[in-house]
C-alpha positions as CSV (number, residue, x, y, z in Angstrom):
1,X,-10.4,-8.8,-31.8
2,X,-14.0,-9.5,-32.8
3,X,-16.6,-6.8,-32.9
4,X,-18.5,-8.2,-29.9
5,X,-15.4,-8.3,-27.8
6,X,-14.5,-4.7,-28.7
7,X,-18.0,-3.6,-27.9
8,X,-18.0,-5.1,-24.5
9,X,-14.6,-3.6,-23.7
10,X,-15.8,-0.2,-24.9
11,X,-18.6,-0.4,-22.4
12,X,-16.4,-1.3,-19.5
13,X,-13.3,0.8,-20.0
14,X,-15.0,4.2,-19.3
15,X,-16.3,2.8,-16.0
16,X,-12.9,1.4,-15.2
17,X,-11.2,4.8,-15.6
18,X,-13.9,6.7,-13.6
19,X,-14.0,4.0,-10.9
20,X,-10.2,4.2,-10.5
21,X,-10.4,8.0,-10.2
22,X,-13.0,7.6,-7.5
23,X,-11.0,5.0,-5.6
24,X,-7.9,7.2,-5.8
25,X,-9.9,10.2,-4.6
26,X,-11.3,8.3,-1.6
27,X,-7.9,7.0,-0.5
28,X,-6.4,10.5,-0.8
29,X,-9.3,12.0,1.2
30,X,-8.6,9.4,3.9
31,X,-5.0,10.6,3.9
32,X,-6.2,14.2,3.9
33,X,-8.3,13.7,7.0
34,X,-5.7,11.7,9.0
35,X,-2.4,13.4,8.1
36,X,-2.5,16.2,5.5
37,X,-5.1,18.4,7.1
38,X,-3.3,18.4,10.5
39,X,0.0,19.2,8.8
40,X,-1.4,22.2,7.0
41,X,-3.1,23.3,10.3
42,X,0.2,23.2,12.1
43,X,1.9,25.4,9.4
44,X,3.7,22.8,7.2
45,X,4.9,24.2,3.9
46,X,2.1,23.7,1.3
47,X,4.5,22.6,-1.5
48,X,6.0,19.9,0.7
49,X,2.5,18.7,1.7
50,X,1.5,18.7,-2.0
51,X,4.5,16.5,-2.7
52,X,3.4,14.2,0.1
53,X,0.0,13.9,-1.5
54,X,1.4,13.1,-4.9
55,X,3.5,10.3,-3.5
56,X,0.3,8.6,-2.2
57,X,-1.0,8.1,-5.7
58,X,1.0,5.0,-6.8
59,X,-0.2,3.0,-3.9
60,X,-3.8,4.2,-4.5
61,X,-3.5,3.1,-8.2
62,X,-2.0,-0.4,-7.3
63,X,-4.7,-1.0,-4.7
64,X,-7.5,0.6,-6.6
65,X,-7.2,-1.1,-10.0
66,X,-8.8,-4.5,-9.0
67,X,-11.6,-2.8,-7.1
68,X,-12.2,-0.4,-10.0
69,X,-12.4,-3.3,-12.4
70,X,-15.0,-5.1,-10.3
71,X,-17.1,-1.9,-10.2
72,X,-16.6,-1.3,-14.0
73,X,-17.3,-4.9,-15.1
74,X,-20.5,-5.2,-12.9
75,X,-21.8,-1.8,-14.0
76,X,-21.0,-2.2,-17.7
77,X,-22.4,-5.7,-18.0
78,X,-25.4,-4.8,-15.9
79,X,-26.1,-2.0,-18.4
80,X,-25.8,-4.4,-21.3
81,X,-28.2,-6.8,-19.6
82,X,-30.8,-4.3,-18.6
83,X,-31.0,-2.9,-22.1
84,X,-31.4,-6.4,-23.5
85,X,-28.3,-6.1,-25.6
86,X,-27.0,-9.4,-24.2
87,X,-30.2,-11.1,-25.1
88,X,-29.9,-9.6,-28.6
89,X,-26.4,-11.0,-28.9
90,X,-27.5,-14.4,-27.6
91,X,-30.3,-14.5,-30.2
92,X,-27.7,-13.7,-32.8
93,X,-25.7,-16.8,-31.9
94,X,-23.3,-15.3,-29.3
95,X,-23.4,-17.4,-26.2
96,X,-23.2,-15.9,-22.7
97,X,-19.8,-17.6,-22.3
98,X,-18.3,-15.3,-24.9
99,X,-18.4,-12.6,-22.3
100,X,-15.6,-14.3,-20.4
101,X,-13.0,-13.8,-23.1
102,X,-12.9,-10.0,-23.4
103,X,-13.5,-9.4,-19.6
104,X,-11.0,-11.9,-18.4
105,X,-8.4,-10.6,-21.0
106,X,-8.9,-7.1,-19.6
107,X,-8.6,-8.5,-16.0
108,X,-5.2,-10.1,-16.8
109,X,-4.0,-6.7,-18.1
110,X,-5.3,-5.0,-15.0
111,X,-3.6,-7.6,-12.7
112,X,-0.3,-7.2,-14.5
113,X,-0.5,-3.4,-14.3
114,X,-1.4,-3.5,-10.6
115,X,1.5,-5.8,-9.9
116,X,4.0,-3.7,-11.9
117,X,3.0,-0.5,-10.2
118,X,3.2,-2.1,-6.8
119,X,6.7,-3.5,-7.5
120,X,8.2,-0.4,-9.2
121,X,6.5,2.8,-8.2
122,X,5.1,2.1,-4.7
123,X,8.4,1.2,-3.0
124,X,10.1,4.3,-4.4
125,X,7.2,6.5,-3.5
126,X,7.1,5.2,0.1
127,X,10.8,6.0,0.6
128,X,10.4,9.4,-1.0
129,X,7.4,10.1,1.2
130,X,9.5,9.5,4.4
131,X,12.2,11.8,3.0
132,X,9.6,14.5,2.4
133,X,8.3,14.1,5.9
134,X,11.8,14.6,7.2
135,X,11.9,17.9,5.3
136,X,8.5,18.9,6.7
137,X,9.7,18.1,10.3
138,X,13.0,20.0,9.9
139,X,11.2,22.9,8.2
140,X,8.5,23.3,10.8
141,X,8.9,21.3,14.1
142,X,5.3,22.2,15.1
143,X,4.0,19.5,12.8
144,X,4.9,16.9,15.4
145,X,3.8,19.0,18.4
146,X,7.4,19.3,19.4
147,X,9.0,22.3,21.2
148,X,10.0,20.2,24.2
149,X,6.8,18.2,24.5
150,X,7.7,15.2,22.3
151,X,10.6,13.8,20.4
152,X,11.0,12.2,17.0
153,X,13.0,9.3,15.7
154,X,14.7,9.5,12.4
155,X,16.1,6.5,10.4
156,X,18.6,6.3,7.6
157,X,19.5,3.7,5.0
158,X,22.7,2.7,6.9
159,X,20.7,1.1,9.8
160,X,20.9,4.0,12.2
161,X,18.1,5.2,14.5
162,X,18.4,8.8,15.5
163,X,16.2,9.9,18.4
164,X,15.8,13.7,18.9
165,X,14.4,15.3,22.1
166,X,13.7,18.6,20.5
167,X,13.7,20.2,17.0
168,X,14.2,23.9,17.1
169,X,13.6,26.6,14.5
170,X,16.0,26.4,11.6
171,X,16.4,22.6,11.9
172,X,18.6,22.7,15.1
173,X,18.4,19.5,16.9
174,X,19.0,18.9,20.7
175,X,19.3,15.8,22.8
176,X,20.5,13.4,20.1
177,X,21.0,9.7,20.5
178,X,22.2,7.7,17.5
179,X,22.1,3.9,17.6
180,X,23.6,1.7,14.9
181,X,21.5,-1.4,14.7
182,X,22.8,-4.9,13.9
183,X,20.2,-7.2,12.4
184,X,18.0,-7.7,15.4
185,X,21.0,-8.0,17.8
186,X,22.3,-5.5,20.4
187,X,23.6,-2.1,19.2
188,X,27.2,-2.0,18.1
189,X,27.6,1.8,18.5
190,X,25.8,4.5,20.4
191,X,26.5,8.2,19.9
192,X,24.9,10.9,22.1
193,X,25.2,14.6,21.4
194,X,23.8,17.7,23.1
195,X,23.2,19.5,19.8
196,X,23.3,18.8,16.1
197,X,22.1,20.0,12.7
198,X,21.6,18.3,9.3
199,X,23.5,19.8,6.4
200,X,22.8,17.8,3.2
201,X,23.9,14.2,3.9
202,X,26.0,15.1,6.9
203,X,24.9,15.4,10.5
204,X,26.9,18.0,12.4
205,X,27.3,17.0,16.1
206,X,28.4,19.1,19.1
207,X,29.5,18.0,22.7
208,X,28.9,14.3,22.6
209,X,30.1,10.8,23.4
210,X,30.7,7.8,21.1
211,X,30.6,4.3,22.6
212,X,31.3,1.1,20.7
213,X,30.1,-2.3,21.9
214,X,31.1,-6.0,21.5
215,X,28.6,-8.5,22.8
216,X,26.9,-5.8,24.8
217,X,30.2,-4.8,26.5
218,X,31.6,-1.3,26.0
219,X,34.9,-1.4,24.1
220,X,35.7,2.2,23.4
221,X,34.5,5.5,24.8
222,X,35.4,8.7,23.0
223,X,34.3,12.2,24.0
224,X,34.2,15.0,21.4
225,X,33.5,18.7,21.1
226,X,32.4,18.5,17.5
227,X,32.1,15.9,14.8
228,X,30.4,14.9,11.5
229,X,28.3,11.8,10.8
230,X,27.5,10.9,7.2
231,X,23.8,9.8,6.8
232,X,21.9,8.4,3.8
233,X,18.2,8.8,3.0
234,X,17.3,10.2,6.4
235,X,13.6,9.5,7.0
236,X,11.0,10.7,9.5
237,X,7.7,9.1,10.4
238,X,4.6,11.2,11.2
239,X,2.6,8.1,12.4
240,X,3.0,4.5,13.1
241,X,1.6,3.6,9.7
242,X,4.5,5.4,8.0
243,X,6.8,2.5,8.8
244,X,8.2,0.8,5.6
245,X,6.1,-2.4,6.0
246,X,7.1,-5.6,4.3
247,X,4.4,-5.2,1.6
248,X,6.3,-2.1,0.4
249,X,9.5,-4.0,-0.1
250,X,10.4,-5.1,-3.7
251,X,9.6,-8.8,-4.2
252,X,13.2,-10.0,-4.4
253,X,14.0,-8.3,-1.1
254,X,10.9,-9.6,0.6
255,X,11.4,-13.1,-0.7
256,X,15.0,-13.2,0.5
257,X,13.9,-12.0,4.0
258,X,11.2,-14.6,4.2
259,X,13.6,-17.4,3.2
260,X,16.1,-16.3,5.8
261,X,13.5,-16.2,8.5
262,X,12.2,-19.7,7.5
263,X,15.8,-21.1,7.6
264,X,16.3,-19.7,11.1
265,X,12.9,-20.9,12.3
266,X,11.7,-17.3,12.8
267,X,7.9,-16.8,12.7
268,X,6.9,-13.4,11.2
269,X,3.3,-13.4,10.1
270,X,3.5,-9.9,8.8
271,X,6.3,-10.8,6.3
272,X,4.8,-14.1,5.3
273,X,1.4,-12.5,4.7
274,X,3.0,-9.7,2.7
275,X,4.6,-12.2,0.4
276,X,1.3,-13.9,-0.3
277,X,-0.4,-10.5,-0.8
278,X,2.1,-9.6,-3.5
279,X,0.4,-12.1,-5.8
280,X,-3.1,-12.4,-4.3
281,X,-4.1,-8.7,-4.5
282,X,-3.3,-8.2,-8.2
283,X,-4.9,-11.5,-9.2
284,X,-8.0,-10.5,-7.4
285,X,-8.8,-8.6,-10.6
286,X,-9.2,-11.9,-12.5
287,X,-11.4,-13.4,-9.8
288,X,-13.5,-10.3,-9.7
289,X,-13.9,-10.2,-13.5
290,X,-15.0,-13.9,-13.4
291,X,-17.6,-13.0,-10.7
292,X,-18.9,-10.0,-12.7
293,X,-19.4,-12.1,-15.9
294,X,-21.1,-14.9,-13.8
295,X,-23.3,-12.3,-12.2
296,X,-24.3,-10.9,-15.7
297,X,-25.1,-14.4,-17.0
298,X,-27.2,-15.1,-13.9
299,X,-29.0,-11.8,-14.3
300,X,-29.6,-12.5,-18.0
301,X,-31.2,-15.9,-17.3
302,X,-33.1,-14.9,-14.2
303,X,-34.3,-11.5,-15.3
304,X,-32.9,-9.8,-12.2
305,X,-31.3,-6.5,-12.8
306,X,-28.3,-5.5,-10.6
307,X,-28.6,-1.8,-9.8
308,X,-26.0,0.7,-8.8
309,X,-26.6,0.1,-5.1
310,X,-25.8,-3.6,-5.4
311,X,-22.8,-2.8,-7.5
312,X,-21.4,-0.5,-4.8
313,X,-22.2,-2.9,-2.0
314,X,-20.5,-5.8,-3.8
315,X,-17.5,-3.6,-4.5
316,X,-17.2,-2.4,-0.9
317,X,-17.5,-6.1,0.3
318,X,-14.1,-6.8,-1.2
319,X,-12.4,-3.9,0.6
320,X,-14.1,-4.9,3.9
321,X,-13.1,-8.5,3.6
322,X,-9.6,-7.7,2.5
323,X,-9.1,-5.4,5.5
324,X,-10.3,-8.0,8.0
325,X,-8.3,-10.9,6.6
326,X,-5.2,-8.7,6.3
327,X,-5.2,-8.0,10.0
328,X,-5.9,-11.6,10.8
329,X,-2.9,-12.7,8.7
330,X,-0.5,-10.0,10.0
331,X,-1.3,-10.9,13.7
332,X,-0.9,-14.6,13.1
333,X,-4.6,-15.4,13.8
334,X,-4.7,-17.1,10.3
335,X,-2.1,-18.6,8.1
336,X,-0.5,-16.2,5.6
337,X,-1.9,-18.0,2.6
338,X,-5.4,-18.2,3.9
339,X,-5.5,-14.6,5.0
340,X,-4.1,-13.3,1.7
341,X,-6.1,-15.5,-0.7
342,X,-9.5,-15.7,1.0
343,X,-10.9,-12.4,-0.3
344,X,-9.9,-13.4,-3.8
345,X,-11.2,-16.9,-3.5
346,X,-14.6,-15.7,-2.2
347,X,-15.4,-14.0,-5.4
348,X,-14.3,-17.0,-7.4
349,X,-16.5,-19.3,-5.3
350,X,-19.4,-16.9,-5.6
351,X,-19.0,-16.7,-9.4
352,X,-19.0,-20.5,-9.6
353,X,-22.2,-20.6,-7.5
354,X,-24.0,-18.1,-9.7
355,X,-23.0,-20.1,-12.8
356,X,-24.3,-23.3,-11.2
357,X,-27.7,-21.6,-10.4
358,X,-27.9,-20.0,-13.9
359,X,-27.3,-23.3,-15.6
360,X,-30.5,-24.7,-14.1
361,X,-32.6,-21.9,-15.5
C-alpha cells in the first residue's frame, strides 16, 4: 500500500468507527423507546431485557456499516480538502482519481463485512431475541398487558401456532389452542386445552381435545385429562415487527422460497424485495464511497467546502430514501429490483454527475 493510500485510510477509519458507534446507538435508542422502556416499566427482568438489547446489535451493525462509511468518507475527505492537503497532493503529482483506489477498496471490505454479518449473526440473533421474549412473557405476564385482557400467540420451529388466552404468575397458561400448520393450507391438527405449563421443551397440557383433519374434514377426535407436547424453539412476539421477516432468513433459505413461489406463480413482493436487498444494501457502501470521492473532487475543483451539516444531511438522505423504497417494494407498488436498488443507484448517479461537472472546471 502506498503512503498516500495509507494516509487517506488513516483519515477515514476513525470517522468510520465513530460513525458506526453513533448509528448503533441511534438504532438502540429507537428500540429503547418503542419496546425496552415499556418492558422495564411493566416489571420485566432487567437481565432478560439486557439480553434483548444485546441481540439488536448485529442488525444495527449490518445496517449501519454502509451509512457509517458514507459519513466517514465525506467527513474525512472534506477535512483533507478544506486543509488543502488534496491540493498539495495534486501539486506533487497525485491526481484526484487516486482517491478512488483506497476509498473504494475500503468500501468493498465494508460491503463484505456487512453482508457476512447479515447472513450469519443477524438470523441467529433474531431467533434468539424471540426466545428471550418468550422468557420475558412467561416470567412476567404484565409485559403484554395480560391478566385476562389480551392473549398472546407463541410459535415454534415445528410449524405450530399456540394461542394463549391468559398467562398467569409462574408461567401457568390457560385457554390454549395449538394449531399445526401445513404450508399455507388448512390446519392438519388442532389441540385445545384448558390449562398448560411449559417445562423446558415440553408443554404440559390438562383437560383438552385433539382433532386431526384431512382436507378440512375431522378424522379423529380424542379427549384427554393430561398430556405432553414436545415443542422446539418456542418464540413470542411483543409487536408485529418481531415477525421473522424474509430479510432475516439466510440467503439459501430465502432463495429457495422465492424460486418455489415463482414456480407456482405466487406473487410475494416482500420476499422478492428481501432477496434483492440482500445484495443491494451491502453494495450501497461501494456506491456511497464513489459518491464521497466524487464530491471531494468536485469540492477540490470548485473551492466549495462541505461542512458537517451537509455531511449529516446527505447521510440521512440515504436512510430516508431506503425507508420509502423498502415500503414501496414490500407492498408491491414498485418492482422488487427497482425498490431495492434505487437508493444505491441514486448515489452512483449523483457521483457521476459531480464528476461530469468537476471535469469542466
